[in-house]
Kinemage of the C-alpha trace (Angstrom):
@kinemage 1
@onewidth
@group {chain A} dominant
@subgroup {mainchain}
@vectorlist {calphas} color= white
{ca met a 1} P -0.184 -0.046 0.130
{ca phe a 2} L 1.531 3.694 -1.282
{ca lys a 3} L 1.422 5.510 2.008
{ca gly a 4} L 3.894 8.124 0.750
{ca ala a 5} L 3.805 11.096 -2.101
{ca gln a 6} L 1.317 11.289 -4.776
{ca arg a 7} L 1.652 13.277 -7.876
{ca thr a 8} L 0.301 16.173 -8.344
{ca lys a 9} L -0.064 18.766 -10.929
{ca asn a 10} L 1.939 21.229 -9.302
{ca val a 11} L 5.309 19.166 -8.990
{ca lys a 12} L 6.314 16.426 -11.597
{ca pro a 13} L 8.095 13.865 -9.735
{ca gly a 14} L 10.894 13.201 -11.545
{ca trp a 15} L 13.224 12.978 -8.996
{ca ile a 16} L 11.084 10.158 -7.506
{ca ile a 17} L 13.348 7.059 -8.926
{ca gly a 18} L 12.228 4.114 -7.674
{ca trp a 19} L 10.245 2.526 -5.145
{ca leu a 20} L 11.070 0.911 -1.539
{ca pro a 21} L 9.009 -2.072 -0.016
{ca thr a 22} L 8.865 -1.729 3.821
{ca arg a 23} L 6.285 -3.539 6.253
{ca ala a 24} L 4.864 -0.247 6.404
{ca gly a 25} L 3.813 -0.171 2.605
{ca phe a 26} L 5.904 1.288 -0.701
{ca phe a 27} L 7.315 4.622 -0.209
{ca pro a 28} L 9.515 6.521 -2.791
{ca lys a 29} L 12.627 6.445 -3.339
{ca ile a 30} L 14.119 9.938 -4.510
{ca ser a 31} L 17.077 11.389 -6.345
{ca thr a 32} L 19.901 13.296 -4.505
{ca arg a 33} L 20.657 15.146 -7.439
{ca leu a 34} L 18.597 18.434 -8.703
{ca ser a 35} L 17.689 18.140 -11.806
{ca arg a 36} L 17.272 21.175 -14.723
{ca glu a 37} L 13.886 21.281 -13.793
{ca asp a 38} L 14.080 21.552 -10.150
{ca ile a 39} L 17.049 24.073 -10.330
{ca leu a 40} L 14.803 26.309 -12.603
{ca gly a 41} L 11.599 26.026 -10.255
{ca gly a 42} L 13.929 27.064 -7.491
{ca trp a 43} L 15.314 30.168 -9.379
{ca arg a 44} L 11.474 30.787 -10.494
{ca val a 45} L 10.451 31.014 -6.949
{ca arg a 46} L 12.881 32.738 -5.688
{ca trp a 47} L 11.890 35.997 -8.273
{ca gly a 48} L 8.433 35.189 -6.360
{ca phe a 49} L 6.762 33.275 -9.349
{ca ser a 50} L 4.600 30.270 -8.384
{ca arg a 51} L 5.990 30.478 -4.850
{ca met a 52} L 2.813 29.873 -3.110
{ca asn a 53} L 2.423 26.764 -5.322
{ca tyr a 54} L 6.170 24.938 -4.960
{ca gln a 55} L 5.311 21.848 -2.879
{ca val a 56} L 5.380 18.255 -2.581
{ca ser a 57} L 2.920 16.068 -1.286
{ca pro a 58} L 3.433 15.279 2.453
{ca gly a 59} L 4.381 11.463 3.312
{ca leu a 60} L 7.522 9.251 3.635
{ca tyr a 61} L 10.434 9.187 1.198
{ca gly a 62} L 13.764 7.552 0.833
{ca val a 63} L 16.903 8.588 -0.097
{ca gly a 64} L 19.843 5.396 -0.896
{ca lys a 65} L 18.806 2.385 0.807
{ca pro a 66} L 17.159 2.925 3.748
{ca gly a 67} L 16.495 0.552 6.214
{ca ala a 68} L 15.262 -0.212 10.170
{ca asp a 69} L 18.312 1.269 11.410
{ca ser a 70} L 18.248 4.320 9.297
{ca pro a 71} L 17.876 8.220 10.588
{ca val a 72} L 14.831 9.486 9.897
{ca leu a 73} L 14.567 13.044 8.982
{ca val a 74} L 11.979 15.914 9.270
{ca thr a 75} L 11.477 18.805 6.951
{ca ala a 76} L 8.904 20.911 5.157
{ca asn a 77} L 6.678 20.191 2.326
{ca tyr a 78} L 7.987 23.613 0.563
{ca lys a 79} L 10.068 22.196 -2.114
{ca leu a 80} L 12.788 24.475 -2.143
{ca ser a 81} L 13.634 23.195 1.281
{ca phe a 82} L 12.781 19.405 0.209
{ca asp a 83} L 15.655 19.874 -2.324
{ca ser a 84} L 18.061 21.741 -0.417
{ca leu a 85} L 17.906 18.595 1.963
{ca arg a 86} L 17.764 15.627 -0.212
{ca lys a 87} L 21.220 17.138 -2.697
{ca his a 88} L 22.836 17.000 0.780
{ca leu a 89} L 22.209 13.185 1.065
{ca glu a 90} L 24.090 11.772 -1.531
{ca gly a 91} L 25.778 8.651 -0.411
{ca ile a 92} L 23.333 8.490 2.929
{ca asn a 93} L 20.994 6.272 3.846
{ca ala a 94} L 18.025 7.834 5.272
{ca trp a 95} L 14.013 8.215 5.489
{ca ile a 96} L 12.542 11.723 5.090
{ca val a 97} L 9.305 12.195 6.678
{ca val a 98} L 7.542 15.280 4.772
{ca leu a 99} L 5.043 17.611 7.056
{ca asp a 100} L 2.030 19.187 5.702
{ca thr a 101} L 3.117 22.799 6.073
{ca lys a 102} L 0.953 24.102 3.673
{ca gly a 103} L 3.999 24.986 1.090
{ca val a 104} L 5.649 27.033 3.696
{ca asn a 105} L 9.486 26.723 4.711
{ca val a 106} L 10.856 25.129 8.032
{ca trp a 107} L 11.404 28.529 9.698
{ca cys a 108} L 8.607 30.283 8.771
{ca ser a 109} L 6.022 26.959 9.238
{ca ala a 110} L 7.364 26.707 12.548
{ca gly a 111} L 6.446 30.206 13.757
{ca lys a 112} L 2.853 29.742 11.978
{ca gly a 113} L 2.619 26.192 13.815
{ca thr a 114} L 2.130 24.140 10.819
{ca phe a 115} L 5.350 22.428 11.324
{ca gly a 116} L 3.963 21.924 14.715
{ca thr a 117} L 3.555 19.124 17.593
{ca glu a 118} L 0.539 17.952 16.051
{ca glu a 119} L 1.144 17.578 12.398
{ca leu a 120} L 4.803 16.054 13.402
{ca val a 121} L 2.759 13.103 15.732
{ca gly a 122} L 0.148 12.449 13.075
{ca lys a 123} L 2.768 11.726 10.607
{ca ile a 124} L 4.657 9.440 13.045
{ca glu a 125} L 1.243 7.579 13.460
{ca ser a 126} L -0.141 8.099 10.429
{ca leu a 127} L 3.345 6.313 8.248
{ca asn a 128} L 3.574 3.709 10.936
{ca leu a 129} L 6.998 4.686 11.663
{ca ser a 130} L 7.758 2.555 14.625
{ca ala a 131} L 7.086 -0.245 12.502
{ca leu a 132} L 9.552 0.971 9.942
{ca val a 133} L 12.720 1.667 12.031
{ca arg a 134} L 14.195 0.019 15.030
{ca his a 135} L 15.346 2.961 16.600
{ca arg a 136} L 12.797 5.830 18.217
{ca asn a 137} L 14.472 9.171 16.737
{ca val a 138} L 13.394 11.592 14.640
{ca ile a 139} L 15.887 14.332 13.419
{ca leu a 140} L 14.401 17.757 12.953
{ca pro a 141} L 16.087 21.080 11.381
{ca gln a 142} L 16.833 23.078 14.531
{ca leu a 143} L 14.907 25.853 12.843
{ca ala a 144} L 11.884 23.866 13.635
{ca ala a 145} L 12.293 24.238 17.429
{ca pro a 146} L 9.689 27.282 17.689
{ca gly a 147} L 6.982 24.802 16.661
{ca val a 148} L 7.418 21.764 18.229
{ca ala a 149} L 7.157 20.612 21.714
{ca ala a 150} L 9.463 17.918 21.794
{ca his a 151} L 8.582 16.437 25.254
{ca val a 152} L 4.833 15.878 23.834
{ca val a 153} L 6.143 14.138 20.888
{ca thr a 154} L 8.136 11.975 23.036
{ca arg a 155} L 5.334 10.948 25.514
{ca thr a 156} L 2.647 10.357 22.812
{ca thr a 157} L 4.666 8.476 20.191
{ca gly a 158} L 7.907 7.322 21.922
{ca phe a 159} L 10.125 9.382 19.429
{ca lys a 160} L 12.589 11.313 20.799
{ca val a 161} L 12.994 14.506 18.921
{ca leu a 162} L 16.796 15.286 17.931
{ca tyr a 163} L 17.581 18.858 16.624
{ca gly a 164} L 19.650 18.669 13.411
{ca pro a 165} L 21.944 21.430 12.173
{ca val a 166} L 20.604 24.936 11.086
{ca arg a 167} L 21.884 24.098 7.440
{ca ala a 168} L 21.265 20.831 5.793
{ca ala a 169} L 24.758 21.201 4.055
{ca asp a 170} L 25.993 20.022 7.627
{ca leu a 171} L 23.665 16.918 8.337
{ca pro a 172} L 26.462 14.216 6.614
{ca met a 173} L 28.706 15.540 8.895
{ca tyr a 174} L 26.171 15.676 12.025
{ca leu a 175} L 25.316 11.811 11.058
{ca lys a 176} L 28.836 11.208 10.820
{ca asn a 177} L 29.481 12.523 14.505
{ca gly a 178} L 26.600 10.621 15.938
{ca cys a 179} L 23.965 13.128 15.499
{ca gln a 180} L 25.966 15.507 17.646
{ca ala a 181} L 26.577 19.410 16.480
{ca asp a 182} L 29.239 21.629 17.010
{ca arg a 183} L 28.686 25.282 17.407
{ca gln a 184} L 29.125 26.176 14.060
{ca met a 185} L 26.531 23.780 12.888
{ca arg a 186} L 24.081 25.516 15.806
{ca thr a 187} L 24.863 29.064 14.295
{ca val a 188} L 22.571 30.923 12.209
{ca thr a 189} L 24.209 33.329 9.874
{ca phe a 190} L 22.485 35.905 7.403
{ca thr a 191} L 25.824 36.783 5.188
{ca thr a 192} L 26.147 38.810 2.317
{ca met a 193} L 25.138 35.933 -0.253
{ca glu a 194} L 22.118 34.829 2.310
{ca arg a 195} L 20.897 38.262 1.793
{ca leu a 196} L 21.516 38.560 -1.743
{ca ala a 197} L 19.326 35.191 -2.233
{ca val a 198} L 16.310 36.826 -0.605
{ca ile a 199} L 16.138 40.399 -2.619
{ca pro a 200} L 14.890 39.123 -5.861
{ca val a 201} L 11.524 38.035 -4.584
{ca glu a 202} L 11.128 41.215 -2.639
{ca val a 203} L 12.348 43.147 -5.659
{ca ile a 204} L 8.922 41.327 -7.380
{ca leu a 205} L 6.949 41.685 -4.257
{ca ser a 206} L 7.190 45.183 -4.259
{ca trp a 207} L 4.980 46.025 -7.309
{ca lys a 208} L 2.010 46.900 -5.087
{ca ile a 209} L 4.072 49.688 -3.899
{ca ala a 210} L 5.466 50.697 -7.158
{ca leu a 211} L 2.048 50.781 -8.799
{ca ala a 212} L 0.666 52.563 -6.047
{ca ala a 213} L 3.089 55.155 -6.087
{ca leu a 214} L 2.739 55.872 -9.944
{ca ala a 215} L -1.033 55.953 -9.482
{ca tyr a 216} L -0.367 58.744 -6.746
{ca his a 217} L 2.182 60.497 -9.141
{ca leu a 218} L 0.423 60.343 -12.557
{ca leu a 219} L -2.838 62.053 -10.368
{ca ala a 220} L -1.008 64.428 -8.849
{ca gln a 221} L 0.833 65.330 -12.370
{ca tyr a 222} L -2.446 65.061 -13.967
{ca leu a 223} L -4.101 67.646 -11.505
{ca ser a 224} L -1.138 69.778 -12.065
{ca gly a 225} L -1.175 70.279 -15.853
{ca his a 226} L 2.068 68.081 -16.353
{ca leu a 227} L 0.596 64.603 -17.591
{ca ser a 228} L 2.032 64.883 -20.958
{ca ser a 229} L 5.374 66.260 -20.472
{ca trp a 230} L 8.391 64.113 -20.759
{ca ser a 231} L 9.389 64.963 -16.949
{ca thr a 232} L 6.276 63.044 -15.701
{ca met a 233} L 7.820 59.709 -16.090
{ca thr a 234} L 11.396 60.934 -15.222
{ca gln a 235} L 10.221 62.513 -12.065
{ca phe a 236} L 9.087 58.975 -10.911
{ca leu a 237} L 12.572 57.757 -10.793
{ca pro a 238} L 12.840 59.063 -7.310
{ca tyr a 239} L 10.268 56.389 -6.107
{ca leu a 240} L 11.617 53.996 -7.787
{ca gly a 241} L 15.222 54.671 -5.997
{ca ala a 242} L 13.056 54.705 -2.860
{ca ile a 243} L 11.800 51.366 -3.155
{ca leu a 244} L 15.385 49.956 -4.212
{ca ala a 245} L 16.510 51.675 -1.365
{ca gly a 246} L 14.102 49.578 0.734
{ca cys a 247} L 14.546 46.090 -1.033
{ca val a 248} L 18.075 46.159 -2.180
{ca leu a 249} L 20.204 48.489 -0.226
{ca thr a 250} L 19.189 47.931 3.326
{ca pro a 251} L 19.564 44.206 3.084
{ca met a 252} L 23.009 44.528 1.493
{ca leu a 253} L 24.353 47.089 3.862
{ca leu a 254} L 22.151 45.534 6.926
{ca pro a 255} L 25.115 44.753 9.342
{ca trp a 256} L 26.788 48.165 8.877
{ca ile a 257} L 23.449 50.159 9.025
{ca pro a 258} L 22.902 51.585 12.708
{ca gly a 259} L 19.809 50.783 14.961
{ca pro a 260} L 18.290 47.445 16.156
{ca ser a 261} L 15.064 48.010 13.427
{ca leu a 262} L 14.628 46.769 9.825
{ca ala a 263} L 12.211 50.004 9.310
{ca trp a 264} L 14.509 52.083 10.828
{ca lys a 265} L 17.540 50.713 8.585
{ca gly a 266} L 15.283 51.358 5.893
{ca trp a 267} L 14.483 54.647 6.737
{ca leu a 268} L 17.864 55.665 7.062
{ca val a 269} L 18.883 54.144 3.878
{ca gly a 270} L 15.716 56.145 2.221
{ca ile a 271} L 16.483 59.213 4.007
{ca ser a 272} L 20.265 59.132 2.958
{ca ala a 273} L 18.983 58.708 -0.714
{ca thr a 274} L 16.525 61.339 -0.666
{ca leu a 275} L 18.977 64.002 0.728
{ca ala a 276} L 21.597 63.230 -1.991
{ca phe a 277} L 18.738 63.825 -4.467
{ca ala a 278} L 17.530 66.691 -3.060
{ca leu a 279} L 21.271 68.149 -3.087
{ca ile a 280} L 21.585 67.672 -6.577
{ca asn a 281} L 18.233 69.012 -7.832
{ca glu a 282} L 17.099 72.653 -7.482
{ca his a 283} L 13.657 72.321 -5.993
{ca pro a 284} L 11.557 74.230 -3.722
{ca trp a 285} L 11.548 73.615 -0.240
{ca leu a 286} L 8.418 72.271 -0.330
{ca val a 287} L 8.859 69.708 -3.315
{ca asn a 288} L 12.074 68.593 -1.391
{ca thr a 289} L 9.868 68.217 1.909
{ca thr a 290} L 7.460 66.145 -0.002
{ca tyr a 291} L 10.175 64.117 -1.044
{ca leu a 292} L 11.816 63.873 2.312
{ca leu a 293} L 8.541 62.438 3.742
{ca ile a 294} L 7.421 60.132 1.237
{ca leu a 295} L 10.458 58.359 -0.208
{ca pro a 296} L 12.086 57.246 3.055
{ca ala a 297} L 8.756 56.040 4.074
{ca ile a 298} L 8.439 53.816 1.231
{ca ser a 299} L 12.196 52.601 1.978
{ca ala a 300} L 11.106 51.954 5.130
{ca phe a 301} L 8.179 49.998 4.762
{ca leu a 302} L 9.937 47.573 2.176
{ca ala a 303} L 12.810 46.985 4.527
{ca phe a 304} L 10.367 46.139 7.095
{ca asn a 305} L 9.378 43.261 5.172
{ca phe a 306} L 12.278 41.458 5.551
{ca thr a 307} L 11.599 40.531 9.167
{ca gly a 308} L 10.250 37.252 7.523
{ca cys a 309} L 14.045 36.692 6.173
{ca thr a 310} L 16.477 37.746 8.881
{ca thr a 311} L 17.579 36.300 12.533
{ca tyr a 312} L 17.756 40.245 13.336
{ca thr a 313} L 14.433 40.292 14.735
{ca ser a 314} L 11.916 38.228 17.037
{ca leu a 315} L 8.625 37.550 17.288
{ca ser a 316} L 7.934 40.034 20.069
{ca gly a 317} L 10.510 42.399 18.166
{ca val a 318} L 8.486 42.260 15.124
{ca lys a 319} L 5.035 43.010 16.686
{ca lys a 320} L 6.700 45.640 18.582
{ca glu a 321} L 8.326 47.392 15.728
{ca met a 322} L 4.703 47.086 13.902
{ca arg a 323} L 3.296 48.938 16.810
{ca ile a 324} L 5.702 51.870 16.343
{ca ala a 325} L 6.863 51.741 12.884
{ca leu a 326} L 4.154 51.145 10.888
{ca pro a 327} L 1.831 53.958 12.270
{ca leu a 328} L 4.958 56.349 11.552
{ca ile a 329} L 5.426 55.285 8.473
{ca ile a 330} L 1.801 55.847 7.269
{ca phe a 331} L 1.603 59.453 8.930
{ca ser a 332} L 4.787 60.180 7.168
{ca ala a 333} L 3.760 59.249 3.736
{ca ala a 334} L 0.254 60.652 4.338
{ca leu a 335} L 1.723 64.196 5.579
{ca gly a 336} L 3.878 64.189 2.272
{ca ile a 337} L 0.482 63.833 -0.040
{ca val a 338} L -0.903 66.516 1.779
{ca val a 339} L 1.944 68.765 1.578
{ca arg a 340} L 2.057 68.110 -2.039
{ca phe a 341} L -1.255 69.054 -2.676
{ca val a 342} L -0.888 71.854 -0.408
{ca tyr a 343} L 1.856 73.284 -2.453
{ca met a 344} L -0.261 72.673 -5.431
{ca tyr a 345} L -3.493 74.494 -4.469
{ca val a 346} L -2.951 76.796 -1.495
{ca trp a 347} L 0.545 78.394 -2.978
{ca arg a 348} L -1.050 78.151 -6.508
{ca thr a 349} L 2.788 77.816 -7.526
{ca pro a 350} L 3.358 75.840 -10.980
{ca trp a 351} L 4.039 71.946 -9.915
{ca gln a 352} L 7.427 71.675 -11.620
{ca thr a 353} L 9.373 68.531 -10.986
{ca leu a 354} L 7.728 66.239 -8.578
């Protein structure tokens, strides 16, 4: 009886290379080598395309020639997480339990509760894991710890929860060391390359902000009688600059920007870019005031979105930042819009270059 992953319309099972017969049923044997399709799929989701539908079916899989003494690894059913795990298991015999995390990665699903105690217990029992292996250990990613009550899992199923290393790349050494992790394996990093990897999806997802800014800009240009001028589009460039400051420059420069808050860091980058722009352009002071109120607010908001990607924040810190930063961002942007229309209609001065 097949209890592993079923073929789904959003995942082609090219990575299933055979079947593993066991006393508990037949389970898919998967490849540890990523195909061109796997690589292109990972590239697409990093750019924000179909990222909410990039998942594998929950269930049990095997790599190599797993047996009754093989380790049991647990991961999320987000395919990028699944691929990151299996590609580092070359030459290893292991079972992989994939939880139903609704297509969300390990860290985020642990925070949301989908990579949680109930789901793990349910999978251990429904897969009849006790009949598959002689030992009673399941190895979870370290970043899954916030979502799992290990003592409840042990009390309910008899399986002990072991937390593996942060990175799947360290799993071979972790297993070789008898499931012992050193300090380096336990340390969460957010290096320049790791920060660059999450920038593309944030750039793509910023389209709503860009569209809202463009609509506001075109409306103001229309009301000021400058909609047909070439400067309409060129004067939108500062808004694009604010977007890039928030979702590109801020994560790139993150460790060197002062302050603990991501919104604050984004605001600092945004205000710096806006001041530089104001210095090289001869605008009336109210025009520059509008820029200084709106553009850094855009940068701060987009930088704040990185709270789900970084190790610089905690849940309590994010909640505090939302209470403080978001109202200030909204107030600043709204005030900037008011100043712009005051300049247009109260001062009765032709709107030149905003």
